[in-house]
C-alpha positions in Angstrom: -33.7 20.1 -27.9 -33.3 16.9 -25.9 -30.5 15.8 -28.1 -28.7 19.2 -27.5 -29.2 18.7 -23.7 -27.7 15.1 -23.9 -24.6 16.4 -25.8 -24.1 19.1 -23.3 -24.4 16.7 -20.4 -22.0 14.2 -21.9 -19.4 17.0 -22.6 -19.8 18.4 -18.9 -19.5 14.9 -17.7 -16.3 14.3 -19.7 -14.9 17.6 -18.7 -15.3 16.6 -14.9 -14.0 13.3 -15.5 -10.9 14.7 -17.1 -10.2 17.1 -14.2 -10.8 14.4 -11.6 -8.4 12.2 -13.6 -5.7 14.8 -13.9 -5.9 15.7 -10.1 -5.9 12.0 -9.0 -2.9 11.1 -11.4 -0.9 14.1 -9.8 -1.5 12.6 -6.3 -0.7 9.0 -7.6 2.7 10.0 -8.7 3.2 11.6 -5.4 2.5 8.4 -3.3 5.7 6.8 -3.9 8.3 9.5 -3.6 6.6 10.5 -0.3 6.3 6.9 0.9 10.0 6.4 1.5 10.7 9.7 3.3 7.3 10.9 4.9 4.8 8.1 5.5 2.1 10.5 6.5 2.4 12.6 3.4 2.2 9.4 1.2 -0.8 8.3 3.2 -2.6 11.6 2.7 -2.0 11.4 -1.2 -3.0 7.9 -1.2 -6.3 8.6 0.4 -7.0 11.9 -1.4 -6.3 10.0 -4.8 -8.5 7.1 -3.9 -11.6 9.5 -3.1 -11.1 11.1 -6.5 -10.8 7.9 -8.2 -14.0 6.7 -6.4 -15.7 9.9 -7.8 -14.6 9.2 -11.2 -15.8 5.6 -11.0 -19.2 6.6 -9.9 -19.5 9.3 -12.6 -18.5 6.8 -15.3 -19.5 3.3 -13.7 -21.1 1.7 -16.6 -18.2 2.5 -18.9 -15.6 1.5 -16.4 -17.0 -2.0 -15.4 -15.2 -3.8 -18.3 -11.8 -2.5 -17.1 -12.4 -4.4 -13.6 -12.1 -7.7 -15.5 -9.7 -7.0 -18.2 -6.9 -5.6 -15.9 -4.8 -8.4 -14.3 -3.7 -6.4 -11.3 -7.0 -5.3 -10.1 -8.7 -8.6 -9.1 -5.9 -10.0 -6.7 -6.0 -6.8 -4.5 -9.8 -6.9 -4.6 -10.0 -10.5 -3.4 -7.5 -9.7 -0.5 -9.7 -6.8 0.5 -12.9 -8.9 0.3 -11.2 -11.8 2.4 -10.1 -9.5 5.1 -13.4 -7.7 5.4 -15.4 -11.0 5.7 -12.9 -12.6 8.2 -12.7 -9.3 10.3 -16.5 -9.1 10.4 -16.9 -12.7 11.6 -13.9 -12.4 14.1 -15.4 -9.1 15.5 -18.6 -10.9 16.2 -16.7 -13.4 18.3 -14.1 -11.0 19.7 -12.7 -11.2 23.2 -12.6 -8.1 25.3 -9.2 -6.6 26.1 -7.5 -9.0 23.7 -5.9 -8.3 20.4 -8.2 -10.0 18.0 -6.1 -9.0 15.0 -8.9 -7.4 12.9 -7.8 -6.5 9.5 -10.5 -3.8 8.6 -7.7 -1.2 7.9 -5.4 -3.3 5.6 -8.8 -4.2 3.8 -9.5 -0.7 3.2 -6.1 0.0 2.0 -6.5 -2.9 -0.6 -9.8 -1.7 -1.6 -8.9 1.8 -2.2 -5.7 0.8 -4.1 -7.9 -1.3 -6.6 -10.2 1.8 -7.0 -7.1 3.9 -7.9 -5.9 1.2 -10.3 -9.2 0.7 -11.9 -9.9 4.4 -12.6 -6.4 5.0 -13.7 -6.2 2.1 -16.0 -9.7 3.1 -17.6 -8.3 6.7 -17.9 -5.2 5.6 -19.6 -7.3 3.6 -22.1 -9.4 6.6 -22.7 -6.2 8.4 -23.4 -7.1 11.4 -20.8 -3.3 11.8 -20.9 -0.7 11.6 -23.7 1.0 8.1 -23.8 4.4 9.6 -24.0 3.8 12.2 -21.2 2.5 9.3 -19.0 5.4 7.3 -19.7 7.8 10.0 -18.7 5.8 10.9 -15.7 6.0 7.2 -14.3 9.7 7.3 -14.7 10.1 10.7 -12.9 7.9 9.3 -10.1 9.8 6.2 -9.6 13.3 7.7 -10.5 12.7 10.3 -7.7 11.4 7.9 -5.3 14.6 5.7 -5.7 17.0 8.8 -5.7 15.3 10.2 -2.7 15.1 7.0 -0.6 18.7 6.0 -1.3 20.1 9.4 -0.4 17.9 9.5 2.8 18.9 6.0 3.7 22.7 6.9 3.5 22.0 10.1 5.2 20.5 8.3 8.1 23.4 5.8 8.3 25.9 8.7 8.3 23.9 10.2 11.1 24.3 7.3 13.3 21.0 5.3 12.7 22.3 1.6 13.2 19.4 0.0 11.0 18.1 2.7 8.5 14.1 3.0 8.6 13.6 5.7 6.0 10.2 7.1 6.5 8.5 3.8 7.4 9.9 3.4 10.9 10.6 -0.2 10.8 13.8 -1.6 9.3 12.2 -4.8 7.9 9.4 -3.3 6.2 11.7 -0.5 4.8 14.1 -3.2 3.5 11.1 -5.0 1.6 9.5 -1.8 0.2 12.8 -0.2 -0.8 13.9 -3.7 -2.5 10.5 -3.7 -4.6 11.2 -0.1 -5.9 14.9 -0.8 -6.8 13.9 -4.1 -8.6 11.4 -2.1 -10.5 13.8 0.6 -11.5 16.3 -2.1 -12.7 13.8 -3.8 -14.9 12.7 -0.5 -16.2 16.3 0.7 -17.0 16.3 -2.4 -19.3 14.0 -0.4 -21.7 16.9 2.0 -22.4 18.0 1.7 -26.1 21.6 2.7 -25.7 23.3 -0.5 -24.5 26.1 1.2 -22.8 24.0 3.6 -20.7 21.6 0.9 -20.2 24.1 -1.6 -18.4 25.8 1.2 -16.4 22.4 2.6 -15.1 21.4 -1.1 -14.2 24.8 -1.8 -12.7 24.8 1.5 -10.6 21.2 0.9 -9.3 22.0 -2.7 -8.4 25.1 -1.8 -6.5 23.5 1.2 -4.7 20.4 -0.7 -3.7 22.3 -3.7 -2.6 24.4 -1.2 -0.3 21.2 0.6 1.1 19.7 -2.9 1.8 22.7 -3.9 3.8 22.1 -0.8 5.9 18.7 -2.1 6.9 20.5 -5.2 8.3 17.4 -7.3 7.3 18.8 -10.7 6.6 16.1 -12.0 4.2 16.4 -8.9 2.2 20.3 -8.9 2.1 20.1 -12.3 0.7 17.0 -12.1 -1.6 17.5 -8.7 -3.0 21.1 -9.4 -3.9 20.0 -12.7 -5.8 17.2 -11.0 -7.7 19.3 -7.9 -8.5 22.2 -10.0 -9.9 19.5 -12.2 -11.8 18.0 -9.1 -13.4 21.5 -7.9 -14.3 22.6 -11.3 -15.9 19.3 -11.4 -17.7 19.7 -8.0 -19.2 23.3 -8.8 -20.2 22.2 -11.9 -21.8 19.5 -10.4 -23.8 21.6 -7.3 -24.8 24.3 -9.8 -26.0 26.8 -8.2 -23.7 27.5 -11.3 -21.6 31.3 -11.0 -21.8 34.3 -11.8 -19.6 35.2 -8.1 -19.2 31.5 -7.5 -17.9 31.5 -10.3 -15.5 34.8 -9.2 -13.9 33.6 -5.7 -13.7 30.5 -6.7 -11.8 32.2 -9.0 -9.6 34.8 -6.3 -8.5 32.0 -3.8 -8.0 30.1 -6.3 -5.6 33.5 -7.1 -4.0 33.8 -3.3 -3.2 30.3 -3.0 -1.9 30.9 -6.1 0.3 34.2 -4.7 1.8 32.3 -1.3 2.5 29.6 -3.2 4.4 31.9 -6.2 5.8 31.1 -5.4 9.4 27.4 -5.6 8.7 27.7 -8.8 6.6 29.9 -10.7 9.1 27.6 -9.5 12.1 24.4 -11.0 10.4 26.1 -14.0 9.2 27.5 -14.8 12.7 24.3 -14.1 14.4 22.4 -16.4 12.0 24.9 -19.2 12.7 24.6 -18.7 16.3 20.7 -18.7 16.2 20.7 -21.8 14.1 23.0 -23.5 16.5 21.1 -22.4 19.7 17.9 -23.7 18.2 19.3 -27.0 17.3 20.2 -27.3 21.1 16.5 -26.6 22.0 16.8 -22.8 22.7 14.6 -20.6 20.6 15.1 -17.4 22.4 16.5 -15.7 19.2 14.9 -14.2 16.1 15.4 -17.3 13.9 14.6 -19.7 16.6 11.3 -18.1 17.5 10.5 -18.2 13.7 10.9 -21.8 13.6 9.0 -22.6 16.5 6.0 -20.2 15.1 6.1 -22.1 11.8 5.8 -25.5 13.6 3.0 -24.3 15.8 1.3 -22.6 12.9 1.1 -26.0 11.0 -0.4 -27.5 14.2 -3.2 -24.8 14.3 -4.0 -25.3 10.5 -4.4 -29.1 11.3 -6.7 -28.2 14.2 -8.9 -25.8 12.0 -8.2 -26.1 8.3 -11.2 -24.0 7.2 -9.9 -21.0 9.4 -10.4 -19.6 12.9 -10.2 -16.3 14.7 -6.9 -15.0 15.8 -7.7 -15.5 19.4 -8.6 -19.4 18.8 -5.5 -19.9 16.9 -3.2 -18.2 19.4 -4.8 -20.4 22.2 -4.1 -23.5 20.2 -0.6 -22.3 19.6 0.0 -21.4 23.2 -1.2 -24.8 24.5 1.0 -26.6 22.1 4.2 -24.5 22.9 3.5 -24.8 26.6 3.6 -28.6 26.3 6.3 -29.2 23.6 8.6 -26.1 24.1 8.0 -24.5 27.6 9.0 -20.8 27.9 9.4 -20.4 24.2 10.4 -17.1 22.9 7.8 -17.4 20.0 4.8 -16.6 22.7 6.1 -12.9 22.3 5.1 -12.8 18.6 1.9 -14.8 18.2 -0.3 -11.8 18.7 1.7 -10.0 15.8 1.8 -12.9 13.1 3.6 -16.1 12.2 6.3 -14.6 10.4 5.2 -16.7 7.2 2.7 -15.2 4.7 1.2 -18.7 3.8 1.0 -20.0 7.3 -0.5 -16.6 8.6 -3.2 -16.8 5.8 -4.0 -20.6 6.1 -4.1 -20.5 9.8 -6.6 -17.6 9.9 -8.5 -17.8 6.6 -8.2 -21.5 6.1 -7.5 -23.2 2.7 -9.4 -20.6 0.9 -6.9 -18.1 2.2 -4.2 -20.2 1.0 -5.7 -20.4 -2.3 -6.4 -16.8 -2.7 -2.9 -16.0 -1.6 -1.6 -18.3 -4.4 -3.9 -16.8 -6.8 -2.6 -13.3 -6.0 1.1 -14.1 -6.5 0.4 -16.3 -9.6 -1.6 -13.6 -11.4 0.9 -10.8 -10.6 4.1 -12.9 -11.2 2.8 -14.4 -14.5 1.6 -11.0 -15.5 3.6 -11.3 -18.8 4.3 -15.0 -18.8 6.9 -17.1 -17.2 9.5 -16.1 -19.4 9.0 -12.6 -18.9 9.6 -12.6 -15.2 12.8 -10.8 -15.0 11.7 -8.2 -17.8 8.4 -7.3 -16.4 8.4 -4.8 -13.4 5.0 -6.1 -12.1 6.3 -9.7 -12.0 9.4 -8.8 -10.3 7.6 -6.7 -7.5 5.4 -9.7 -6.9 8.2 -12.3 -6.9 10.1 -10.2 -4.4 6.8 -10.0 -2.0 6.4 -13.8 -2.4 10.0 -14.6 -1.4 10.1 -12.1 1.5 6.7 -13.7 2.6 8.5 -16.9 3.4 9.9 -15.3 6.6 7.7 -12.5 7.2 4.0 -11.2 6.6 3.9 -8.1 4.3 0.4 -8.0 2.8 -1.3 -6.9 6.1 1.1 -4.0 6.6 -0.8 -0.8 5.8 2.5 1.1 4.8 3.5 -1.8 2.5 0.1 -2.1 0.9 0.1 1.5 0.0 3.6 1.5 -1.5 3.2 -2.1 -3.2 -0.3 -1.4 -4.6 0.9 2.0 -6.2 4.2 0.4 -7.4 2.4 -2.2 -9.1 0.1 0.1 -10.9 2.7 2.5 -11.9 4.9 -0.2 -13.3 1.9 -1.7 -15.0 1.1 1.6 -16.7 4.8 2.1 -17.6 4.9 -1.2 -19.2 1.8 -0.8 -21.2 2.9 2.6 -22.5 6.5 1.1 -23.3 5.1 -1.5 -25.4 2.9 0.9 -27.3 5.8 3.3 -27.9 8.0 0.5 -29.3 5.3 -0.6 -31.8 
């Protein structure tokens, strides 16, 4: 009798788990398509998905524990969540009233929930709660729909007079970084197509369309970095497909030229602005976007030297203000120090100390080298992380709640797609 009761309990538990997994998977697939056109809908899908995944983990905790340490994409996000939580708890104890203390409880929560979603989803995939072929197709549908919707929406915004398109994220810079990650994933995944002609046509079209949309955001770092990474993926695909011929190169150059002509006003404007800002900074004037960044980077290094083991944002900003007031009176950088230092590594090291630097380095290393050094331009997980690393040289992304939602979901969907693609090939 006891044996029969145990069997019934196991069967009921598995049935509940399958239902929870199916519902969480549907919500997971909606996060990215919603994320670029309606941030609130994406956020709701993300939270509901995470709550279902948390329930699934509680029900199957003993069985799921092994997945925590075998999946490379889980630990990096969990470490960020832990670091943000510990630092924010200490900083809140020392907080100054009526001052922005830069607490990171919300980003910590997003990273933690993202890891719960990844943990339960990857475990469910290994348990084969969903057909491998079906899951492979579903990831394609989700990411493909997100790319098409975001591209069309971006062009629609431009046609309707939006100077710098923002999609559903409301900030042009973050829109550029998030859209770039999505487009790079699509280009890498398109390299899976067996028909060479269709494969290269699709990659080239995606490359050109994404570069055009990125130009519409007028985000200088993305305009440069996304174009380089896109062309690197394209060249890598041509090389591997043995289609690296003069005709292919000429066609690509002509297509890029056409895009440049369509966007020549934006390109010239941003290039001239960059030149002027560098010139003004060299003359001692940092009242520009780039100039203030240069000053922030300098002052950030000073703050790190003062407290290499980390500090509260209030303490760091006091050090920076004192240094700027002595060395660069009236600096434009004072407007931004309550936001961040416009460099991921400087931001992390100045607040979390050398441990923050190490954790950030570990985060990018684990994800970029997900498939080894040689597979960076073939692995969608690696290419997303590489783009995040490069954009982090001039901005701070990993504390943005919108970016965390899209980044963690893109990493998971790309990882699942890569796993199933390898299995199907075998």
